[in-house]
N, C-alpha and C positions, 0 to 999 in steps of 0.2 A: 891537108892531112899528110904528115910525113910518113913515107913508106918505111923508113927505118924504125919508127915507133911501132908500126904494125908488126914488123919482122921481129922486134925484140919481145913484144907481147906474146907472139906466137911461139917463139923459142922458149920463153918461160913456161908456157902451158905444156909444151912438149916434154918438159922435165917431170911432169906429173901424169903418169899414165892412168891413174885412177881418178884424176880430176883435181881441180884446185878451186877454192873459193876466192871471191874478189878481194877479200881483206889480205889473205896470204899473198895473192898475186901483186897487190898494191905494194906490199912491203918488199917483196923480191925485186920489183922494178925500181924501187927507191934505192936499194942497195946497189943496183947496176947503173945508177945515175939518171934514171927516168922518173922524175917527180911529177906526178900527174894527178889532177883532181878526180875524185870518184866518178862524177858524172861524165867527165871526158873519157875516162877509162871504159865506162860502160858503153859509151858510143863506139869506141874503138872495137870493143868486143862484139858489138852488134854487127859492125862492118865485117869483121873476120868471119863471123857466123854466116852472114848473108853470102859471102864469097866462098863458103864451103871449106874454109881453112881451119875451123875449130868446131867442136860440137858442144851443145848445151845439154845439161842433165839436171833435172829437178825443177822446182817451182819457185819463182820469186826470190825471197831472201835466202832460201836454201839452195839456190842454183849453184852448180859447179861447171867449170869449163874444162873440156877434155881435148886432147889432140885427136885429129882425124886419122884413123888407120883404115886405109882403103882395103876393100875385100880383095884377096889375092887372086880371085877368079875374075875380077871385073876388068882387068887389063893384062893381057899376055905379056906386055912389055914392062911390067912392074919390076923395080929393082930387087936384087937379091936381099939387100938389107931390109927393105920394107916387108918383103915376104917373110923373112925370118922373124921380124918383130911381130907380125900378125900371128904367125904360127905359135909363138911363145905366149900369146895373150891368155890371161887367166879367164877361163870360162867353165862350163860344165858339160858333161856328155849330152849330146843332142840326138834326137831322132831325125830322119831325113825331112820330115815335115817341118820340124823346128829350124833346120838349116835353111829351108826356103824362106821362112819368115825373117830370119836373121839377115839373109842376103837382101831381102826387099827393104827392110827398115834402115839398112846401112847405105842405101843409095842417097845421093844428095836430095834435098827437099824438092828441088825443081823437077826431079824425075818421079816423084810420088804424087798421086792424084789426091787433091783436097777432098775430104769426105766429112759429112755431118753424122749426127747420131742416127743409128739405124734401129728403130724400135722393133723391127721384125726379128732382130738378133735375140732380144729378150723374149718376145712372144713365141719363138720356136722352142723354148725350153719348157718342158712339163715335169714338175717335181716327181721324182721316183719313177719316171718313165724315161725321160732324157737324162743323160749323165755325161759330164765332161771327163770324169775319171772312170775307167772301166772297172767292172766288178772285181776282177782279179787284182788290179792295182790297189783298190781300196782295201781289200783283204790283206794284201801285203803290208800296207801302211798300218793297219790295225794290229797286225802281229808284232811289228817292230816297235809300235808306239804304246803298247799295253804293258804297264809295270807288272811285276810278278805277284804283287800282293792281291789279296781278295778284294772284292768290291767294297769301296769305301765312299763316304759322302762326297758330293761334288766339290771339286777344287782341292781335294786333299793332296794329290800328287804335286800340283803346282805350288801349294803352300809349303810343301816339304823342301822345295828347291827355290823358294821365292827370292832369297837374297841373290842367288846366282842369276835367276831369270831377270830380275830388275836390272842388273848390270848388263847382261848379254843382250837382251832385247832392246833396252834403251840405246845401247851403243850401236848395235847392228842396224836397227831401223833408222836411227838418225844418220848413220854413215851412208845409207842408201839415198839420203836427201842431201848429201854433200857435206855433212857435219865432219869437222876435222878432229874432234876429240878422239884420243886414243882410248883403248879399253881401260888402261890404267887410270887415265884422267877421269873417265866415267865412274870407275870404282871409287875414286877419292871423293868425287862430287856426291855420289849417292850415299856412301857410308859415312863421310865426315863433313859434308857440306862445303868442301873446298873446291872453288872454281879454278880451272886451269889457267895459268898465266898466259897472256898473249892471245886468248880466245875471245871472240865476240860474245857479248852478253846474249845475243840471239842464239848462239850455239849452246850456251849454258842453259838457257830457258828451254830449248828444245829437249835436252836430256831430262831435265826435271819434269817437264810435261809428260814425257813417256813414263817416267817413274810413277807419277800420280795416276795415269791411266791404267797401267798394269796392275797397280794395287787395287784399283776399283774392280777390275776383271777377276782378280784372284780372291780378294776378300769378300766380294759380293757375288760369288759364283752361282749361288742358288737363286739370285734375283735378276742378274743381267740376262738379256735375251736379244733376239733380233727384232727389237721394237724401235720405233722412232725415238722413244724416251732414252733408251740405252745408247743408241748410235749418236744422237745429238749431244748427249752428255759426254760421250767419248770424244767427240770432236771439240767440245768446249774445253776439255782438259788438255787435249793435244795442241790446240791452237792458242791457248791462253798466252797473251803478250806477244804473239807472233804475227798477227794480222794488222794491216794498216788501219782497219776499222774494227775496234774491239767489239762493236755491236754485232759483227758477223760470226762471232764465236758461238757454236752450237745452233746455228740457224741455216736454213736453206738459202742459197745465195739469191740476190736480186739484181745481179748485173752480169754481163757476159764475161767469160774468161777465155784465155787461149792457152795452148800447151806449147811450151818452149821446145823447139826442135821437132815438132810434129805438124803434119798437115791436117790433123783432126780438129774439127770445129764443134765443140760441145753445144748442147741446147742452151738458149738464152732465156726462155720464158719461165719465170718462177713458178707459175701455176702448174705447168707441165712437169717441171722438175719435182715439185712436191708430190704429184700423182705417181710418177715413175719411181720415186724414192720409196714410197709406201708399197708399191707393187713388188719392187725388188726385195724388200724386207719380208713381206708376207710370203713371197715365193721361197725365200731362204728358210723361213720357219717351217714350211711344209716338207722340206727335204729331210728324210730320216737319217741318212748316213752323215756322221759328223765331218768326215773328210770332204765329201761332196758339198756340204754346207759351207765349209771354210773356203773351198776353192771357188764356188759359185760367187760368193761375196767378193773375193779378190778379183774376179773378172768384172762383175757388173757395177760395183760401187765406184771404182775409179773411172770406168767407162762413162758413167752418167755425169761425173763431176758435180755432185749436188752442192758442194761447198766452194767458197771462194778460193780456198787453198787447203792443204793438209788432207786431201782425199785419199792418197795412197797410204799415208800413215794410219788413217782410220781403218782402212781395209786390212792392213797387216795385223793390227791389234785385234780387230773384230774377228778375224779368222781364227783367233785362239778361243773364242767363246765356246764353240762346241767341243773343242779339245779339252778345255779345262772342265767343262761340265760333265764330260764322260770319263774324267780322270785319265786321259791320255797324255802322252808327252806333249808339252807345248811346242809351238813353232817359234824359234827365236831369230831366224834368218842369219844366224852367225855364219861367217865365211862366204856368204853369197856374193859373187862378183857383181858390183853395181851395174856394170854395163849389161850383163846378162839379164838382170831384172828389168832395167829400163827398156831394153829392146823387146823383152817379152810383153811388157805393158803396151808399148807402141804397136806390137802385132795385134793386140786386142783392139786398140783405138782405130787403127787404119785398115785392118783386114778382117776384123771380127773373127780372128783365129786364136785358139787357146793352146795350141800344142806347145809353143815355146814357154809360155807361162806355166803350163802343166809340168814340163821338164824341170823348170826352176823350182816349182812348189815341191815336187817329189824329192829332188836332190836336197833341198833345204830341210825338208822334214826328216829325211834319213840322217842328215848331218846332226840335226838337233837331238834326235833319239840317241845316236851314238854318244853324244856329249852328256845328256842329262841322265840317261840310264846308268852310265858309268859313275856319275857324281852321286846319284841316289844311293848306290851301294856303299858309299863312304860316309854318308850322313849319319849323325846320331839320331835316335828316335825323336819324333816331334814332341814338343812340350804339350801334353794333353790338357794341363790346367790352363795354359795360355789360350789354346784353341777353344776350350769350353767357354771362357769368359772374354773372348775376342771383342764382341760387341760392347760389353759392359766396360771393358778397358778403354775403348775409344771414347765412349760417352763420358767417362770420368775424367780422362785427360783433357778432353775438349771443354768440359764444364769449368774446370779449374782455370784454364787459360782464358776462356771467355769472361769469367768473373774477375780476372786479373788478381788471382790469389797466389800465395806462396804454396808450393807443394809440401805439405806436412801431413803427418798421420791424422791430425784432426780435420784438416780441410778435405783430405781424401775420404775419410769416414763420412763426412757430412754430405757428400755428393755421390757416394757409392750406390748404384742402383739396387733395388730390392731383389733383382734376379740373382744376386750373389748370395749363396747359402751362408748361414751364420757360421758354420764350421770352417768355411773357406775365407772368412773375412780378413783375418790377419795376414794370410798369405797373399790375398788380393791386394791389400794395402801395400805390402812390400813390392809387389809386381808393379803397381802404379808408380811408386817412388823410383823404382829402377828405370822405368820408361822416361821419367823426367830427367834423370841423370844423362840420358843419351838423346834428349830432344833438341833438335836444332831446326833452322829454317828449311833445310833440305829434306827433312822427313816429317815435318809437321802436317803436311797434307794428308798423310795416311790416317790421321785422327779426325779428318774433316775440318782442320783449322786453317782459316784463310790467312794469307801473308800479313795483312794489316792487323788481324787479331793477334798473330804471333808477335809481331813487332811491338804492339801496345803492351802485351803481357811481359815481353822481354825487358821493356823499359821500366815498367811499373813494379813488377812482382818477382822477376827471376832472382834466385839467390845469388 
């Protein structure tokens, strides 16, 4: 193995402080004269990681590679340039306890003790007696996250800002997994179905999966809950087309997994995983405070690693379930530094400590509230007619596509549900035809239309 190859790879990674995916890295190396096969490059990256020269962030296909920035307190002889670089690093305000966690997980892997799943960490938590978020902090979050309107049905606030939430949360959550889509790229994909040029199909699929999962949480706010049915379906949507074994989507894993860049070794036995998965969800259901519910799941679901992959993504979106149901501002993770989030999760994995993740959670929620409450003031009033017939609208659009019919006034009338009042019929037909004018493969999922169904209808019946 040529040292100059390793040096060049490390130099390329050093130019991406927030991390870089293997596809982008491969292209940059080619420009600089190093044409290397993907498998060979992955082996070189593994060597650099083992030698402590780069860091890994994320899981499997969503993994990114980051330069190693050594803690400025770890070596008194550190150079001024490195110290300055570390001091300028994007992070969030931290408590002293969180600083301890950050310092620990930034040590080379060889200096961190391998550790397995600690069931007593979960058993020590008693709903509504134990709390990871102090009462004062929860009250502070409630004050900043409650919109000024009177009490309204579950999910109303999230539906008011749904278009922005779809873009922001899909982009921000995917970015935490190493996705290189920009926010503008994400907006074009979600609103117009336009995939960004030069991006992996994997990254595009990740964004669209987030969109489908968020629509489920918002549009079915009165039905989703911390039940195995909801969480498994959430995983199925988020992992669709991204796992090496498609049969693993929406199912508890049946094989061991490891965590890149961590010394934590998750449970391998499927039966035990299933049992603890259900205990975590039942415990979450018992928690009365929505913020404590959200944070508890963000701690314990990734820690258990019940799925082959996509565990953190499921926890981030599921954390929004109680916020949406209580008409609180949703949590989008916008502007959250990837390194802060990853190190916070490592603190839970390796130390069973929640302080760093708590600081990230609180900062992220405050940021989301500032963003969405400002947007909410500028929005036009919601379309009450559309909200009233939301379910009927989905059923009608889906029926026409599944029957491979052309959308006309006659075909819409034929499949219009009886729940549509007679006096609203003409307006409802106009609304359905309007939806068909804007229907494309990037938004068909919100009507419950599968990709193959949409493709068949597009070929046979689309005008």
